[in-house]
N, C-alpha and C positions, 0 to 999 in steps of 0.2 A: 504493501501500499503505500502510496506518494508520501513523504512526510512533509508537515506542516512549514511556509516558509518559515515562518517566526521563531521556529524552532531554535533553542541556543548551540545547539545539536547539528545543526546547518550549512554540509559543506557543498562547495560549491566549486567546480574545476574551471579554468581558463587557458585554452590550448592558442596559446601566442602570446610571444613577448615583446610587442612593438607596441607601438605608442596607444595604441588603443587599449589594448592588453593587459597593458598596465595600469592602466587607467581604472580600467573596468575591476582588476586587482585591487584597487587602493578603494574604491568606495564599497567592494565587499566586505573588506575587512575592516575598513569604517563602521560599516553596518553591523560588526559581531560577527560575520558570518565565517567560518573556517574556509579557506581558500589554498586549493592546489593549482599551482601556475606549472606548466610545459610548454618549451619550444625546442624545438629540431638543434637548433642553434645555446646551446648550455651557454655561450658566456653572455649570452642574452637575456636567460632567464636569471642569472647573476647582477648583472648591471639593473635589470626592473627592481629587483627584492631591495637592493640597493638604494636606487632614484626613491622607491618608494617608503622607505625610512627616511632617508633626509628630508621629505616632506610631510611627515610625520613629527619630526623632529620640529620644522620649522613653522607648521600651526603648532606646535604645545610651545613653544617660544613666542608666536605671538598672542597666547591667549586662544585660540581659536577649538582647541582641544588641551585636555588637563594630559596631564606628563604619563600618569599612569597609563590613561586610555589608550596614548600614542604608543605608549609600549608594547600595551596589551593586542591592538590593532596590528603593528608590523610583527608579533607573536604569532599570530593566528595564518601568517602565509607561510607555506608550506613551498618551496619546491621541488619539482619531483623530477626523476630523469627518465621517464618513461611512459608511456601515453596507459600502458597496465594501470598503472598506480592511479590513473581515474576512476577503477573498481570501487565502487564504495560511496563515490560524491551521490547527492541529492539530483545536482544540474549541472548539467556542462556547458558553458558557453565557448562557441567556436569563435576566436580573432584571427585568422590566416588571410591572406593573400584574395582579393577580390575576384576571385576566377572560378567560374561553377564547375569545372572537372576536378582541382584542389579542392575545393568541398562538399564534391561527393563523398570523394576518396578518405577525408576525413570522416564524413558520418559512418561511414559504411565500417570503421574501423572502430568508429569509438561504439557501436551499436555490437559488437563483437566481444567489449569491456567492461559497458555498464549493464546494469538490469534494464528489462523491458519497463518498467516504472521512471524510470530518469528521463528526467528532461533534458533533449537537446535543443540545444538555441543558438541562432546562428545571428554574428553581429553583423552582418548583410548590409549595405547602404542600398543596392540595387539591384541585387539577385532576388530572382522569383522565390520566396520561401517554399512555396508548394513543388517548384523543381527542382530543388534539392531535397526535397523529403520525398521526392518520386518514388525514387531507387530501394527509399529506407524498409527495414523488416518491418518497422512500426512507425510509417510516419503520420498517425496519432500524435506522436510525442514529439514530434518536432515543430519549433515555431521560429520565428522570428525576435531580438532583441536588440534594436539596432543604435546604442547610443550615440553619443555626438564629438566633436573632437574641439575641446580637450575633454576627457569626462569628467573628471574631477570638477570644473568649473560652467559645463555644459548639465544644466538640472531636469533636462527633457531626455527620454527612454522610449520609444515606439517599441509595442508589442504587437508583434503581427500574429494573424494568424494565418497560415495555408487553407487553402481546401478541406484539408484531412484532420487538420489540428482541433483536436479534444477542448473543451470548454475547461475543464480544471485546468490545462497546463497554461494556456492563459490568465486564468487567476491566480495561479501560484505565479506566474512570471511576475503579475503587477504587484503582488505583496514582494515578492524579492528584489523590485525597481524602488520601490517604499521604503521598502529596510534601506537601499545602499542612497536612499534619502534624493531621491531621482524625483522625476513627476511623470508617472507612468500615462500612455495615452494607447488605444486600444487601437486598431489597425486592420483593415482585413487585407488582403495579399493582392497587390496592384502596382505597376509599373511605379518605380520610384516611390512607393511606399503614400505616405500624407505630405512629410516635409518637401521631400527633395521633387514631388511633383507642384507643388507651390514654388519653389524657389524659381523652377524654368520661367516661372513669368518674368521674374525679375533681370536676371541676366540674357537669359535666350533675347528676348525683347529688345534690351538693349543694343545689342549688337548686331540685330535685324536694324536698327535704326543709324545706327553707324555708315553701314553697309548701303542703306539708302541714301546716305550724303544730306540726313535731317540733322546733326549734331556729330561733333565731336567727344571723343572718349572722357576728356576734360568738363566738359559743359554737360553730359549727361550726369558726370557724378557728381556736380556740382548742384547742379537742377532736384535730383532725387537726396542728395543728403543734406542740404540747406534750406531748398522749398519746400520738400516731401516729407521732411525727416526722419531718413534713417542714416542711421551710425556711419555706414558707409555707402557709393556709390557702386554700381555694379561692378564694375571697373578695376577698383579699389578692391574687392571682395574677390573677385576671379584670382588676383594676383595674389592675395593673401591661401587662398585654398591653393593654387596652382591650376595652370587649364588643363593638366594630366591628369588631375582629378577631376575638373568640372565638365569639360569635356568630352571625354569616354562617359561619363554617368548620361550624359546629355544623348549620347548617339543612343545609350543601352536602353534609356528611357523609350527614347522613339521607335525605336526597334521591338521593344517587349509592348508597347504599345499600335502595332500594327499600321504607324506611320499616321499615327493623331496627331492633324496636322501644328495645334496648340505647342506639342512639343518640338518639330521642325528646326534641328539644329542648322544654327547660323555657320557658312563659309568663313568669317573670318575667323573664329574659332580654331577652326580647323586648319587654314592657312597657319596663323600666331604659334599655335601648337606642335606643326610641322618645323616651323622654323625656330626652335626653342626657345623662344619667349613666353617661358609656364608663368613669371611671379615672379616671387621674393626670392622662390627658393635658386633661380639662376640670375638672381640680379638684374633682370628686370623683364618686364612683361608688356602692360599698357604704360606703366612708367617703370624708370630707372630707378633702382636702389643703390647710388654707391655709399658705402660703410652699412647698407642695409636699412639706410633712413629713405624714405619714399618722397621723389622729385617729382614737384609741381609745379608746370608753370606758374609765374603770379597772372593774376587777372587784371586785365588793361582796363583803364580808367575809362569812367564813361563819358563821351562826348559830351559839351554843354548843351544845352538847350536853348535853342538859337532865337526862341519868344515867337515862332509863327504861330498862327489860329491851332487849333487842337479839336475836331470835330467827333465825338463820340457814337456809337452806332446803340440804338435801343431796341437791337433785337431781343439783346438780352438786357431784361431789366433788370437785374441785381448785379451783372458785367458792369452794364455803363454806369451803376451808383457806386461802385467800388472804384471804378478809372475816375469817376470823376471827383469822387475825394481825393484820390491822390493830386489830382491836376489841381484842384483848390489849393491844397499843402504846398504844391511849388509854385505857384503862383501863375500858373500858367492859363495864358491867351485861348481863355475856351469858347470854342463855336458852338454858340447853341441855337443853331437854324436848323429848321427844319430836315431840311439837306445840308451836304459840307458845302463850306464855301470853294471858291475856284482853285485856292491856294494851301486849302485848310489839308494839314496834316489828319487822316480818317485811321480812329482805331476801333478797331472790332472784337467783341470776345467769344467766339465761338464753341461751342462745347461737342467734341468727337469731330467736329468739321477742320480742316484746311483754311489757311488765310485766302488761296484762291476761290474756294467754295465759297465763303462767306462773301467776298467779294463781287464777287457774278451772281449769285441767288439775289444780295438785296440792293445791287446795280450802282456799284459804289465804283471808282477809278482802283485798277489794282497798282497801279504806281504809286498812290500816294497812301495803300493801304499796309498797315501793318495790324496783328491779330496779337492779342494779350489773355495770358490763361489768367483764371479770375478762380477759379475750380481750384487748383492746390496751389497751397503753399504761396498764395499773393502777398502776406505779411511779412514773408520771409527772405523770398528770393522772387524775382518774376519772370517769367519766361514769354518772349518776343520772338511772334513768327512772322516772316514778311512772304510774300509771296514771289514767285520767279521774276517778277519784272518790278518789284518796289523798288522806288528811285532811292541810291543810299542815301540822299541829304536827308531824305522825310523815313529811312530806318535809326539816321543817327540823331534827328530830332526827337522819336517815338523814345530811343535809350535814354537819352538825357534828361528827358523830361520826366520819366517811366522811373528812373532809379536817382532822382533828386530830392529827394527825401533821406535819402541814404540806403536803401533796401537795394541792393543792388539787383542788376537786371542781364539775363543770358538771352541773346540772338539766337535763334537759331533758323533753318531753311527749313519752308513746306511741308507741311507734313497732317495728316490727323488725327487728333488728337493732343499734341503737341508732344512734348516727350512724360511727362508727370501724369496727366490724362491716360494716356495710352500704356504705358507701364503698370498704374494700380489698375487700370480697369482689368489688365489680363491675369494683375495676382489674383483681384478676385474670382474672375471667372472660372481660373484654375480651381479655385475654391470650392467656389460652386457647386463646378464638375464634381469633384472629390466627394462633395454631399448628396449629389444628384445619383452617384453610382454606390453609395452606401459604405464608401471605405472607412471612412471616419463619423462621427457625430457631430453637428454643429459646433457644440462648445469646444469638442477637441480638434477641432479643422484649426477654431482662433488660439487656443490655447497649445497647441505642438508649433506652430509658426510664429509665435510671439518669445517664445522659450528656444526654439531652435535655429531660428533665423534671425533671431533678436531687432523684428520688426516693429514699428512704431504700435501696429496695431494687424490684429491677423486678418486674412482676406473679407469676411464676410463682416467682421466691424468696419473697416477701411470701408467696404458697399456705402454701409448702412450709414456711416459718416457725409458720406458723399453724397449719397442717396440711391437706391437699389434703379430708379424710375432713368436719375444721370449717368450712371452707369451702362445702364441699356442703351440709352441715348450716343453715348462714346461709341460704345463697340457697333452701333450701325453705323453710326459715322464712318469710322476706321472700314469695316466692311464695305459699305456702301461705293468708298472712293477706289478700294484695293480688288474688293469681289475676294479675299484669301478666305480660305474657312477656317482659316486660327481665330478668324474674328468672329465665328457664330457664337451668339451667347447660349451659356448653358438654359437649359428650360429651368431650372433649380431658378438662376437668376430673372430668368423672364416672367414666369408667375411667381414669384413674389414681389416684383417689380409694378405688378398688373393689378396685383391687391392691394398695395399699398401698405406690406409689414416687410418685418424686420430679415434679413439673409438668413439670423440666426433659428427663423421659424424653422420647427422640424413638421416632416409630413405626419397629417392626422392618421393615428392607430387605430385599426380594427377592433 
C-alpha cells in the first residue's frame, strides 16, 4: 500500500544531480524527507551534496533556518552509487536529460528495481508524460512533476497526469510538493503542459514582430517591461534561459500539437540558435554581455515638440480622453475642430487595428497620422505607431508632444495591435485555450503563470483587466489584417466576452 507523503519516514529518490536534480533534493530534504541521490557521474553527486550543504549553512547564517534544522536537513541526503539502491523508496523523481529515449530507458530500469506501488515521476518540461509512461509495465503510477529553475527560488511545481495516471498518484505528488514548500498545480498532459504553453505567447509573438519589421528587440523589451509591467522583456528573458533551451522547446510544443498555429516557431529564433547567439551563457544573444553584464543601448532623447496643432480622433472616446489629457499637460496647441486642420498632426487610438486601417477607415490623411496605444501601459511608457507614409516631421512632433510630461515614448512601425496589445492578447488567448481544453482550472492557470513566469498577472486576469471584449476585439483586428489562424480567438474567450463575465468563470457543472 502506498505510503502517506506526510509520513516522517517518507523516502524519495532523485535521479540526476544536475541543477534541477540538486534543487529538488534541497527542497525535499528541507521538507523533512529522506532523499537518495544518484547520478551516473559520481563526482556530480558529491558536488551536489556539498553544494546543498553550503546552501543550508548559508540559510542558517542568514536566519532563514535554525542551525539544527539545517544540519538535520543535510543529514537526510544520502548519495547512492547504484540505481539498485532506489529499492525501498516511496517515490522516485527523474531529472535527467530532456530526451525521450533516455527517459524511457530510465523508467524501464526503475520499474525493475522499485515496488509496484512506488510513484515514478518525471521532471520533464516539454515531453509527453503519457508517451514516457506508455511502455511502462505500470503506467498508472507514472506522472509529471515539473519544477522550475532555480528550484529553491521558484515556488511552483506542475503535477501532470498522463492519460493512464491514477488519481492517488497526483494527490500524493500534490502532498509531496506542499511538503517541499512548493505551490503545486494540477495539470493534464498537453504539449508544453500549462506554463510553457502560455509562455509561447510572450516570446514567440515578440520574435514574429521583429521578423515583420514592426520593432527591434530593444524597443519591444522596453515596451513590455516599462509599459506593460513585465519584470523582463521577452528578449532579455530568452537571453537568460538560453535560445538552446527556449527554441527547441518551442519546436517540440509545435510538433506535439500537430502544428497548432499559435505555437508556430519564429525563423528569427532558429537562425540565431544556429549562429550560436544563445544568450548570457555564450556572452551574446539578443544583447551582448561583456563581463557578464547586459549591454543595452541608451535610449535616444525624444524630439522637441514643434508647436504644431494636434487633432485627436474621437473614434475611441476613452483613447481620446487619455491623449487629450496628456496634450493639455504638455501645453500643446490642440485642434478641437470636427475635422483636422490642413496642417494639424493627427492622432488616432486604435484597438487591434494598425495605423493605416485607422486612417483609411476614418478618412484621415495617412501622411499626418500617428497612432497611440492607450490600452496598455499608457502612464508608464507610450507606444506610437506610424503608417508606412507618415511624414517624419509629423512622427517627430507626435513623439515630442506625447513624451513632454516625462513619460517615455517608443515609436514602432505599422502593425495591428501595436506591441503590448498584441502580446498580451496572445498570452490571454493561449491561457483561454488551456482552460477550454481542460488542461487546468482557470484559477490554477493564473496561479501557475504568475508563480512560474513572474508575469504581473495571470493570462485570464490580464484579460479581465483589459476587458474580455477588448481582448477579443484586438485578436479580431489582428486576424482581419493578417488572416493568420494563430490569432483566432479561443471559444472560451469569445463566449465570456459575449456574456460580459470574467474569463475566470468556469463552465457550469451538471
